[in-house]
FIKOLZA-1660 file (N, C-alpha, C; in steps of 0.1 Angstrom, whole numbers, plus 5000, padded with zeros to 4 digits):
% residues 162
   i   px   py   pz ch aa at
   1 5013 4987 5000  A  M  N
   1 4998 4996 5000  A  M CA
   1 5007 5012 5002  A  M  C
   2 5009 5023 4994  A  V  N
   2 5009 5034 4988  A  V CA
   2 5010 5048 4999  A  V  C
   3 5020 5051 5008  A  S  N
   3 5019 5061 5025  A  S CA
   3 5003 5078 5010  A  S  C
   4 5002 5072 5022  A  A  N
   4 4996 5091 5019  A  A CA
   4 5001 5103 5020  A  A  C
   5 4999 5111 5007  A  P  N
   5 5001 5122 5013  A  P CA
   5 5005 5132 5027  A  P  C
   6 5000 5127 5034  A  G  N
   6 4999 5137 5057  A  G CA
   6 5007 5125 5051  A  G  C
   7 5004 5118 5055  A  V  N
   7 5024 5104 5064  A  V CA
   7 5031 5111 5055  A  V  C
   8 5030 5113 5035  A  L  N
   8 5048 5119 5034  A  L CA
   8 5059 5132 5041  A  L  C
   9 5037 5139 5039  A  W  N
   9 5044 5152 5042  A  W CA
   9 5050 5151 5060  A  W  C
  10 5045 5146 5068  A  Q  N
  10 5049 5138 5076  A  Q CA
  10 5064 5131 5081  A  Q  C
  11 5067 5127 5069  A  A  N
  11 5078 5114 5071  A  A CA
  11 5089 5131 5063  A  A  C
  12 5087 5142 5061  A  L  N
  12 5099 5153 5059  A  L CA
  12 5094 5163 5064  A  L  C
  13 5084 5168 5073  A  A  N
  13 5087 5169 5090  A  A CA
  13 5104 5166 5100  A  A  C
  14 5106 5153 5098  A  D  N
  14 5128 5145 5098  A  D CA
  14 5131 5155 5095  A  D  C
  15 5132 5164 5082  A  I  N
  15 5144 5164 5077  A  I CA
  15 5150 5174 5082  A  I  C
  16 5160 5178 5090  A  E  N
  16 5163 5199 5090  A  E CA
  16 5168 5199 5078  A  E  C
  17 5167 5213 5076  A  D  N
  17 5179 5217 5075  A  D CA
  17 5194 5217 5072  A  D  C
  18 5201 5217 5063  A  P  N
  18 5217 5210 5072  A  P CA
  18 5219 5225 5071  A  P  C
  19 5219 5239 5078  A  E  N
  19 5227 5250 5076  A  E CA
  19 5217 5255 5091  A  E  C
  20 5205 5247 5086  A  L  N
  20 5193 5258 5106  A  L CA
  20 5185 5242 5108  A  L  C
  21 5191 5251 5119  A  P  N
  21 5181 5234 5127  A  P CA
  21 5163 5229 5128  A  P  C
  22 5156 5239 5116  A  I  N
  22 5144 5234 5118  A  I CA
  22 5144 5227 5102  A  I  C
  23 5129 5218 5112  A  A  N
  23 5128 5211 5098  A  A CA
  23 5122 5220 5085  A  A  C
  24 5127 5211 5071  A  I  N
  24 5123 5216 5063  A  I CA
  24 5108 5220 5059  A  I  C
  25 5096 5213 5065  A  T  N
  25 5081 5217 5060  A  T CA
  25 5082 5231 5070  A  T  C
  26 5089 5234 5081  A  D  N
  26 5083 5247 5091  A  D CA
  26 5096 5258 5079  A  D  C
  27 5104 5253 5077  A  M  N
  27 5116 5265 5066  A  M CA
  27 5105 5267 5050  A  M  C
  28 5093 5265 5052  A  G  N
  28 5083 5265 5043  A  G CA
  28 5094 5263 5025  A  G  C
  29 5100 5249 5030  A  L  N
  29 5105 5243 5022  A  L CA
  29 5097 5235 5008  A  L  C
  30 5090 5231 5013  A  V  N
  30 5081 5217 5007  A  V CA
  30 5064 5227 5001  A  V  C
  31 5066 5226 4988  A  H  N
  31 5059 5237 4975  A  H CA
  31 5043 5226 4971  A  H  C
  32 5055 5216 4970  A  Q  N
  32 5039 5200 4975  A  Q CA
  32 5045 5188 4968  A  Q  C
  33 5039 5175 4966  A  I  N
  33 5038 5163 4970  A  I CA
  33 5028 5158 4959  A  I  C
  34 5033 5154 4951  A  I  N
  34 5024 5151 4939  A  I CA
  34 5025 5137 4941  A  I  C
  35 5025 5125 4942  A  M  N
  35 5016 5111 4942  A  M CA
  35 5012 5104 4924  A  M  C
  36 5014 5098 4924  A  S  N
  36 5013 5088 4913  A  S CA
  36 5014 5068 4915  A  S  C
  37 5008 5061 4916  A  G  N
  37 5012 5048 4927  A  G CA
  37 5021 5046 4926  A  G  C
  38 5035 5046 4930  A  G  N
  38 5044 5041 4935  A  G CA
  38 5057 5058 4934  A  G  C
  39 5049 5063 4926  A  A  N
  39 5060 5077 4920  A  A CA
  39 5056 5084 4928  A  A  C
  40 5063 5097 4936  A  V  N
  40 5061 5102 4943  A  V CA
  40 5071 5119 4941  A  V  C
  41 5068 5122 4931  A  K  N
  41 5073 5142 4930  A  K CA
  41 5076 5156 4940  A  K  C
  42 5083 5154 4947  A  V  N
  42 5082 5168 4956  A  V CA
  42 5087 5183 4955  A  V  C
  43 5080 5189 4949  A  E  N
  43 5089 5204 4945  A  E CA
  43 5093 5209 4960  A  E  C
  44 5097 5218 4961  A  L  N
  44 5105 5225 4969  A  L CA
  44 5115 5235 4964  A  L  C
  45 5107 5244 4975  A  V  N
  45 5111 5262 4973  A  V CA
  45 5124 5262 4978  A  V  C
  46 5136 5265 4973  A  P  N
  46 5148 5273 4984  A  P CA
  46 5146 5286 4981  A  P  C
  47 5157 5289 4992  A  T  N
  47 5151 5304 5005  A  T CA
  47 5162 5305 4995  A  T  C
  48 5173 5305 4986  A  F  N
  48 5182 5312 4980  A  F CA
  48 5187 5304 4969  A  F  C
  49 5188 5310 4958  A  T  N
  49 5185 5307 4946  A  T CA
  49 5203 5294 4947  A  T  C
  50 5214 5302 4953  A  G  N
  50 5228 5295 4951  A  G CA
  50 5227 5284 4965  A  G  C
  51 5219 5286 4973  A  C  N
  51 5226 5274 4982  A  C CA
  51 5229 5269 4980  A  C  C
  52 5237 5261 4989  A  P  N
  52 5252 5249 4988  A  P CA
  52 5246 5237 4990  A  P  C
  53 5233 5234 5000  A  A  N
  53 5229 5224 5009  A  A CA
  53 5219 5218 5001  A  A  C
  54 5211 5226 4988  A  L  N
  54 5200 5218 4980  A  L CA
  54 5206 5209 4978  A  L  C
  55 5212 5205 4975  A  E  N
  55 5215 5185 4968  A  E CA
  55 5218 5175 4978  A  E  C
  56 5217 5185 4993  A  V  N
  56 5220 5174 5003  A  V CA
  56 5206 5179 5011  A  V  C
  57 5198 5185 5009  A  I  N
  57 5185 5185 5012  A  I CA
  57 5174 5172 5001  A  I  C
  58 5176 5177 4988  A  R  N
  58 5171 5159 4979  A  R CA
  58 5179 5148 4982  A  R  C
  59 5189 5149 4985  A  D  N
  59 5194 5131 4987  A  D CA
  59 5179 5129 4997  A  D  C
  60 5184 5136 5014  A  R  N
  60 5176 5134 5023  A  R CA
  60 5161 5136 5018  A  R  C
  61 5155 5137 5008  A  V  N
  61 5142 5137 5010  A  V CA
  61 5140 5124 5002  A  V  C
  62 5145 5125 4998  A  R  N
  62 5150 5107 4987  A  R CA
  62 5152 5097 4993  A  R  C
  63 5159 5098 5005  A  R  N
  63 5165 5083 5016  A  R CA
  63 5152 5083 5022  A  R  C
  64 5140 5096 5026  A  R  N
  64 5138 5099 5037  A  R CA
  64 5122 5089 5032  A  R  C
  65 5122 5095 5016  A  L  N
  65 5106 5091 5012  A  L CA
  65 5109 5078 5008  A  L  C
  66 5114 5072 5002  A  L  N
  66 5117 5059 4997  A  L CA
  66 5117 5049 5008  A  L  C
  67 5118 5056 5021  A  A  N
  67 5118 5040 5032  A  A CA
  67 5101 5044 5033  A  A  C
  68 5090 5046 5032  A  E  N
  68 5084 5046 5034  A  E CA
  68 5074 5039 5023  A  E  C
  69 5064 5028 5033  A  P  N
  69 5055 5022 5029  A  P CA
  69 5049 5023 5011  A  P  C
  70 5054 5018 5003  A  G  N
  70 5048 5020 4989  A  G CA
  70 5054 5028 4981  A  G  C
  71 5063 5032 4982  A  V  N
  71 5071 5042 4970  A  V CA
  71 5081 5038 4973  A  V  C
  72 5088 5037 4955  A  D  N
  72 5093 5034 4953  A  D CA
  72 5103 5037 4941  A  D  C
  73 5098 5054 4938  A  Q  N
  73 5102 5067 4929  A  Q CA
  73 5102 5077 4938  A  Q  C
  74 5112 5090 4937  A  V  N
  74 5112 5099 4944  A  V CA
  74 5121 5099 4935  A  V  C
  75 5111 5117 4931  A  D  N
  75 5114 5131 4923  A  D CA
  75 5120 5138 4929  A  D  C
  76 5125 5144 4930  A  V  N
  76 5128 5153 4938  A  V CA
  76 5135 5171 4932  A  V  C
  77 5124 5181 4924  A  V  N
  77 5127 5186 4921  A  V CA
  77 5129 5205 4930  A  V  C
  78 5134 5216 4926  A  F  N
  78 5134 5227 4930  A  F CA
  78 5119 5234 4925  A  F  C
  79 5115 5246 4928  A  V  N
  79 5113 5250 4919  A  V CA
  79 5114 5266 4923  A  V  C
  80 5108 5280 4913  A  F  N
  80 5110 5292 4921  A  F CA
  80 5097 5298 4924  A  F  C
  81 5094 5298 4912  A  E  N
  81 5078 5300 4918  A  E CA
  81 5071 5290 4918  A  E  C
  82 5064 5295 4931  A  P  N
  82 5058 5307 4940  A  P CA
  82 5079 5313 4944  A  P  C
  83 5083 5322 4946  A  A  N
  83 5093 5326 4950  A  A CA
  83 5099 5316 4971  A  A  C
  84 5106 5315 4972  A  W  N
  84 5098 5313 4984  A  W CA
  84 5103 5334 4995  A  W  C
  85 5098 5333 5010  A  T  N
  85 5099 5345 5016  A  T CA
  85 5094 5339 5027  A  T  C
  86 5096 5356 5037  A  I  N
  86 5097 5352 5049  A  I CA
  86 5085 5341 5052  A  I  C
  87 5070 5351 5045  A  E  N
  87 5060 5344 5055  A  E CA
  87 5055 5325 5054  A  E  C
  88 5066 5323 5042  A  R  N
  88 5061 5308 5041  A  R CA
  88 5068 5298 5057  A  R  C
  89 5075 5305 5061  A  M  N
  89 5085 5300 5076  A  M CA
  89 5072 5296 5086  A  M  C
  90 5070 5287 5091  A  S  N
  90 5060 5289 5100  A  S CA
  90 5064 5289 5114  A  S  C
  91 5055 5292 5122  A  E  N
  91 5053 5292 5135  A  E CA
  91 5069 5287 5149  A  E  C
  92 5066 5278 5142  A  A  N
  92 5072 5268 5150  A  A CA
  92 5091 5265 5142  A  A  C
  93 5090 5266 5130  A  G  N
  93 5100 5271 5121  A  G CA
  93 5107 5285 5128  A  G  C
  94 5100 5298 5128  A  R  N
  94 5107 5311 5139  A  R CA
  94 5111 5304 5153  A  R  C
  95 5102 5299 5158  A  A  N
  95 5107 5295 5177  A  A CA
  95 5124 5289 5174  A  A  C
  96 5118 5277 5164  A  G  N
  96 5131 5271 5165  A  G CA
  96 5147 5275 5163  A  G  C
  97 5148 5287 5150  A  L  N
  97 5152 5293 5152  A  L CA
  97 5162 5302 5165  A  L  C
  98 5151 5309 5168  A  K  N
  98 5153 5316 5181  A  K CA
  98 5158 5310 5188  A  K  C
  99 5151 5293 5197  A  A  N
  99 5156 5290 5204  A  A CA
  99 5174 5280 5204  A  A  C
 100 5175 5286 5192  A  H  N
 100 5190 5275 5183  A  H CA
 100 5194 5295 5189  A  H  C
 101 5190 5301 5190  A  G  N
 101 5201 5315 5188  A  G CA
 101 5205 5329 5178  A  G  C
 102 5195 5317 5169  A  L  N
 102 5200 5328 5153  A  L CA
 102 5183 5335 5160  A  L  C
 103 5180 5356 5152  A  S  N
 103 5177 5360 5152  A  S CA
 103 5162 5357 5143  A  S  C
 104 5155 5356 5147  A  V  N
 104 5139 5358 5138  A  V CA
 104 5143 5364 5128  A  V  C
 105 5137 5365 5120  A  P  N
 105 5138 5368 5100  A  P CA
 105 5121 5377 5106  A  P  C
 106 5123 5393 5102  A  A  N
 106 5113 5398 5100  A  A CA
 106 5107 5399 5092  A  A  C
 107 5093 5402 5100  A  R  N
 107 5083 5398 5083  A  R CA
 107 5083 5407 5071  A  R  C
 108 5095 5420 5072  A  S  N
 108 5095 5431 5064  A  S CA
 108 5108 5438 5071  A  S  C
 109 5115 5443 5062  A  L  N
 109 5129 5444 5060  A  L CA
 109 5128 5463 5072  A  L  C
 110 5116 5470 5073  A  A  N
 110 5117 5481 5081  A  A CA
 110 5118 5472 5095  A  A  C
 111 5115 5462 5099  A  E  N
 111 5111 5453 5117  A  E CA
 111 5129 5458 5115  A  E  C
 112 5130 5459 5127  A  P  N
 112 5142 5464 5137  A  P CA
 112 5144 5446 5142  A  P  C
 113 5160 5444 5140  A  V  N
 113 5168 5428 5137  A  V CA
 113 5167 5433 5150  A  V  C
 114 5158 5418 5168  A  A  N
 114 5154 5415 5174  A  A CA
 114 5175 5411 5180  A  A  C
 115 5177 5408 5192  A  C  N
 115 5183 5400 5198  A  C CA
 115 5179 5390 5201  A  C  C
 116 5182 5375 5200  A  P  N
 116 5176 5362 5208  A  P CA
 116 5180 5360 5219  A  P  C
 117 5191 5366 5225  A  V  N
 117 5193 5368 5238  A  V CA
 117 5190 5368 5249  A  V  C
 118 5179 5389 5245  A  C  N
 118 5175 5400 5259  A  C CA
 118 5165 5404 5254  A  C  C
 119 5160 5404 5241  A  G  N
 119 5152 5403 5229  A  G CA
 119 5156 5420 5220  A  G  C
 120 5163 5431 5228  A  S  N
 120 5169 5439 5223  A  S CA
 120 5169 5444 5207  A  S  C
 121 5160 5454 5205  A  T  N
 121 5168 5454 5192  A  T CA
 121 5172 5474 5185  A  T  C
 122 5182 5475 5196  A  N  N
 122 5193 5478 5200  A  N CA
 122 5208 5474 5192  A  N  C
 123 5207 5471 5172  A  T  N
 123 5221 5458 5173  A  T CA
 123 5219 5462 5160  A  T  C
 124 5236 5459 5156  A  A  N
 124 5240 5469 5146  A  A CA
 124 5241 5458 5139  A  A  C
 125 5247 5456 5123  A  L  N
 125 5248 5450 5117  A  L CA
 125 5268 5450 5112  A  L  C
 126 5267 5439 5119  A  E  N
 126 5287 5437 5116  A  E CA
 126 5286 5431 5102  A  E  C
 127 5290 5418 5102  A  N  N
 127 5289 5415 5088  A  N CA
 127 5278 5414 5082  A  N  C
 128 5278 5411 5068  A  S  N
 128 5264 5415 5057  A  S CA
 128 5269 5399 5055  A  S  C
 129 5279 5391 5054  A  F  N
 129 5283 5372 5050  A  F CA
 129 5286 5371 5068  A  F  C
 130 5271 5356 5067  A  G  N
 130 5284 5350 5075  A  G CA
 130 5279 5333 5073  A  G  C
 131 5279 5327 5085  A  P  N
 131 5289 5314 5077  A  P CA
 131 5287 5308 5070  A  P  C
 132 5272 5312 5065  A  T  N
 132 5261 5305 5053  A  T CA
 132 5255 5317 5045  A  T  C
 133 5256 5316 5036  A  L  N
 133 5248 5322 5026  A  L CA
 133 5240 5334 5030  A  L  C
 134 5233 5322 5038  A  C  N
 134 5216 5328 5046  A  C CA
 134 5219 5337 5058  A  C  C
 135 5224 5336 5061  A  R  N
 135 5230 5342 5075  A  R CA
 135 5240 5351 5076  A  R  C
 136 5237 5362 5082  A  A  N
 136 5246 5375 5086  A  A CA
 136 5248 5383 5102  A  A  C
 137 5260 5385 5101  A  I  N
 137 5262 5387 5117  A  I CA
 137 5266 5404 5125  A  I  C
 138 5253 5399 5135  A  Y  N
 138 5245 5413 5141  A  Y CA
 138 5259 5419 5156  A  Y  C
 139 5256 5423 5166  A  Y  N
 139 5261 5432 5178  A  Y CA
 139 5254 5435 5183  A  Y  C
 140 5250 5427 5194  A  C  N
 140 5240 5437 5206  A  C CA
 140 5241 5446 5220  A  C  C
 141 5240 5460 5213  A  R  N
 141 5248 5469 5222  A  R CA
 141 5245 5466 5233  A  R  C
 142 5231 5458 5230  A  D  N
 142 5228 5458 5253  A  D CA
 142 5233 5451 5252  A  D  C
 143 5229 5435 5256  A  C  N
 143 5245 5429 5261  A  C CA
 143 5250 5425 5257  A  C  C
 144 5254 5431 5244  A  R  N
 144 5268 5422 5241  A  R CA
 144 5277 5411 5234  A  R  C
 145 5262 5409 5226  A  N  N
 145 5261 5397 5223  A  N CA
 145 5260 5391 5209  A  N  C
 146 5272 5389 5203  A  P  N
 146 5270 5388 5186  A  P CA
 146 5259 5376 5184  A  P  C
 147 5254 5379 5171  A  M  N
 147 5244 5371 5167  A  M CA
 147 5244 5369 5156  A  M  C
 148 5236 5356 5155  A  E  N
 148 5232 5360 5132  A  E CA
 148 5216 5359 5132  A  E  C
 149 5222 5368 5122  A  R  N
 149 5203 5365 5118  A  R CA
 149 5195 5362 5102  A  R  C
 150 5187 5353 5101  A  F  N
 150 5186 5344 5090  A  F CA
 150 5181 5359 5080  A  F  C
 151 5191 5359 5070  A  K  N
 151 5183 5367 5056  A  K CA
 151 5174 5362 5051  A  K  C
 152 5164 5377 5051  A  P  N
 152 5157 5374 5039  A  P CA
 152 5154 5372 5028  A  P  C
 153 5153 5368 5017  A  P  N
 153 5157 5366 4999  A  P CA
 153 5160 5385 4997  A  P  C
 154 5164 5387 4989  A  G  N
 154 5164 5397 4987  A  G CA
 154 5169 5414 5000  A  G  C
 155 5177 5406 5003  A  D  N
 155 5178 5419 5024  A  D CA
 155 5192 5421 5014  A  D  C
 156 5193 5430 5008  A  D  N
 156 5206 5437 5004  A  D CA
 156 5211 5446 5009  A  D  C
 157 5215 5435 5024  A  L  N
 157 5215 5443 5035  A  L CA
 157 5235 5451 5036  A  L  C
 158 5237 5463 5038  A  P  N
 158 5246 5471 5035  A  P CA
 158 5263 5462 5049  A  P  C
 159 5268 5468 5035  A  V  N
 159 5283 5464 5039  A  V CA
 159 5290 5477 5054  A  V  C
 160 5287 5467 5068  A  P  N
 160 5285 5477 5077  A  P CA
 160 5303 5487 5075  A  P  C
 161 5306 5499 5076  A  G  N
 161 5314 5503 5073  A  G CA
 161 5315 5516 5060  A  G  C
 162 5303 5516 5054  A  R  N
 162 5302 5522 5040  A  R CA
 162 5291 5529 5042  A  R  C
% end
Protein backbone atom coordinates (compact mmCIF):
# COMPACT_ATOMS: atom_id res chain seq x y z
CA UNK A 1 0.00 0.00 0.00
CA UNK A 2 1.25 3.47 -0.92
CA UNK A 3 1.61 6.03 1.84
CA UNK A 4 -0.92 8.88 1.88
CA UNK A 5 0.23 12.45 1.10
CA UNK A 6 -0.24 13.42 4.77
CA UNK A 7 2.07 10.60 5.85
CA UNK A 8 4.68 11.74 3.33
CA UNK A 9 4.36 15.33 4.50
CA UNK A 10 4.93 14.13 8.07
CA UNK A 11 7.97 12.15 6.92
CA UNK A 12 9.40 15.34 5.43
CA UNK A 13 8.99 16.99 8.85
CA UNK A 14 11.76 14.62 10.04
CA UNK A 15 14.28 16.33 7.72
CA UNK A 16 16.14 19.36 9.05
CA UNK A 17 17.74 21.99 6.88
CA UNK A 18 21.49 21.16 6.98
CA UNK A 19 22.40 24.79 7.67
CA UNK A 20 19.63 25.64 10.14
CA UNK A 21 18.18 23.52 12.97
CA UNK A 22 14.66 23.57 11.52
CA UNK A 23 12.53 21.03 9.67
CA UNK A 24 12.21 21.75 5.96
CA UNK A 25 8.43 21.77 6.41
CA UNK A 26 8.70 24.50 9.06
CA UNK A 27 11.10 26.44 6.84
CA UNK A 28 8.39 26.43 4.19
CA UNK A 29 10.55 24.66 1.62
CA UNK A 30 7.95 22.04 0.67
CA UNK A 31 5.71 23.41 -2.08
CA UNK A 32 3.82 20.25 -2.95
CA UNK A 33 3.87 16.47 -3.02
CA UNK A 34 2.50 14.77 -6.14
CA UNK A 35 1.78 11.03 -6.04
CA UNK A 36 1.15 8.61 -8.88
CA UNK A 37 1.17 4.99 -7.78
CA UNK A 38 4.54 4.31 -6.14
CA UNK A 39 6.12 7.37 -7.74
CA UNK A 40 6.37 10.57 -5.72
CA UNK A 41 7.40 14.00 -6.93
CA UNK A 42 8.33 16.59 -4.31
CA UNK A 43 8.59 20.24 -5.26
CA UNK A 44 10.79 22.31 -2.96
CA UNK A 45 11.17 26.09 -2.90
CA UNK A 46 14.76 27.04 -1.95
CA UNK A 47 15.35 30.00 0.34
CA UNK A 48 18.31 31.07 -1.84
CA UNK A 49 18.97 30.08 -5.43
CA UNK A 50 22.66 29.43 -4.80
CA UNK A 51 22.22 27.61 -1.50
CA UNK A 52 25.01 25.02 -1.23
CA UNK A 53 22.77 22.70 0.81
CA UNK A 54 20.24 22.01 -1.96
CA UNK A 55 21.77 18.71 -3.06
CA UNK A 56 22.00 17.53 0.56
CA UNK A 57 18.33 18.37 1.05
CA UNK A 58 17.39 16.61 -2.21
CA UNK A 59 19.25 13.47 -1.11
CA UNK A 60 17.70 13.47 2.38
CA UNK A 61 14.19 13.90 0.99
CA UNK A 62 14.71 11.13 -1.52
CA UNK A 63 16.14 8.68 1.04
CA UNK A 64 13.50 9.48 3.66
CA UNK A 65 10.55 9.01 1.32
CA UNK A 66 11.95 5.82 -0.22
CA UNK A 67 11.74 4.37 3.30
CA UNK A 68 7.94 4.82 3.27
CA UNK A 69 5.75 1.79 2.39
CA UNK A 70 4.76 1.66 -1.26
CA UNK A 71 7.11 4.41 -2.40
CA UNK A 72 9.55 3.07 -4.99
CA UNK A 73 10.51 6.22 -6.91
CA UNK A 74 11.12 9.77 -5.67
CA UNK A 75 11.83 12.79 -7.84
CA UNK A 76 12.82 15.95 -5.98
CA UNK A 77 12.77 19.19 -7.96
CA UNK A 78 13.45 22.77 -6.95
CA UNK A 79 10.91 25.31 -8.13
CA UNK A 80 11.36 29.06 -8.10
CA UNK A 81 7.74 30.08 -8.64
CA UNK A 82 6.39 30.90 -6.21
CA UNK A 83 9.52 32.39 -4.70
CA UNK A 84 10.34 31.59 -1.09
CA UNK A 85 9.49 34.38 1.34
CA UNK A 86 9.62 34.71 5.12
CA UNK A 87 5.84 34.23 5.20
CA UNK A 88 6.37 30.58 4.22
CA UNK A 89 8.18 29.90 7.51
CA UNK A 90 5.91 28.50 10.23
CA UNK A 91 5.72 29.85 13.76
CA UNK A 92 7.46 26.63 14.88
CA UNK A 93 10.27 27.43 12.44
CA UNK A 94 10.61 30.95 13.81
CA UNK A 95 10.63 29.59 17.38
CA UNK A 96 13.27 27.03 16.37
CA UNK A 97 15.55 29.77 15.07
CA UNK A 98 15.20 31.72 18.28
CA UNK A 99 15.77 28.62 20.45
CA UNK A 100 19.05 28.04 18.65
CA UNK A 101 20.25 31.62 19.15
CA UNK A 102 19.46 32.92 15.67
CA UNK A 103 17.63 36.21 15.30
CA UNK A 104 14.14 35.54 14.02
CA UNK A 105 13.70 37.02 10.56
CA UNK A 106 11.60 40.11 10.25
CA UNK A 107 8.36 39.86 8.35
CA UNK A 108 9.50 43.01 6.56
CA UNK A 109 12.86 44.68 6.08
CA UNK A 110 11.57 47.72 8.01
CA UNK A 111 11.33 45.67 11.23
CA UNK A 112 14.29 46.06 13.59
CA UNK A 113 16.52 43.05 14.22
CA UNK A 114 15.84 41.66 17.71
CA UNK A 115 18.51 39.96 19.81
CA UNK A 116 17.59 36.31 20.50
CA UNK A 117 19.34 36.53 23.91
CA UNK A 118 17.84 39.64 25.51
CA UNK A 119 15.16 40.72 23.02
CA UNK A 120 16.64 44.18 22.49
CA UNK A 121 16.42 45.82 19.08
CA UNK A 122 19.48 47.94 19.85
CA UNK A 123 21.48 45.86 17.39
CA UNK A 124 23.95 46.59 14.62
CA UNK A 125 25.02 44.77 11.49
CA UNK A 126 28.63 43.61 11.88
CA UNK A 127 28.99 41.61 8.68
CA UNK A 128 26.60 40.97 5.79
CA UNK A 129 28.22 37.59 5.30
CA UNK A 130 27.77 34.99 8.01
CA UNK A 131 28.83 31.34 8.15
CA UNK A 132 26.34 30.51 5.38
CA UNK A 133 24.83 32.44 2.46
CA UNK A 134 21.57 32.85 4.34
CA UNK A 135 22.95 34.42 7.53
CA UNK A 136 24.43 37.77 8.57
CA UNK A 137 26.31 38.67 11.76
CA UNK A 138 24.83 41.27 14.11
CA UNK A 139 25.91 42.60 17.50
CA UNK A 140 23.60 43.46 20.39
CA UNK A 141 24.64 46.75 21.96
CA UNK A 142 22.69 46.01 25.15
CA UNK A 143 23.76 42.48 26.17
CA UNK A 144 26.94 42.65 24.03
CA UNK A 145 26.36 39.31 22.38
CA UNK A 146 27.11 38.61 18.73
CA UNK A 147 24.30 36.88 16.90
CA UNK A 148 23.36 35.54 13.53
CA UNK A 149 20.28 36.65 11.62
CA UNK A 150 18.62 34.61 8.93
CA UNK A 151 18.58 36.83 5.82
CA UNK A 152 15.36 37.00 3.86
CA UNK A 153 15.80 36.68 0.09
CA UNK A 154 16.39 40.02 -1.56
CA UNK A 155 17.67 41.41 1.71
CA UNK A 156 20.36 43.71 0.37
CA UNK A 157 22.13 44.35 3.63
CA UNK A 158 24.53 47.27 3.65
CA UNK A 159 28.21 46.55 4.01
CA UNK A 160 29.32 47.80 7.47
CA UNK A 161 31.54 50.88 7.30
CA UNK A 162 30.16 52.10 3.95
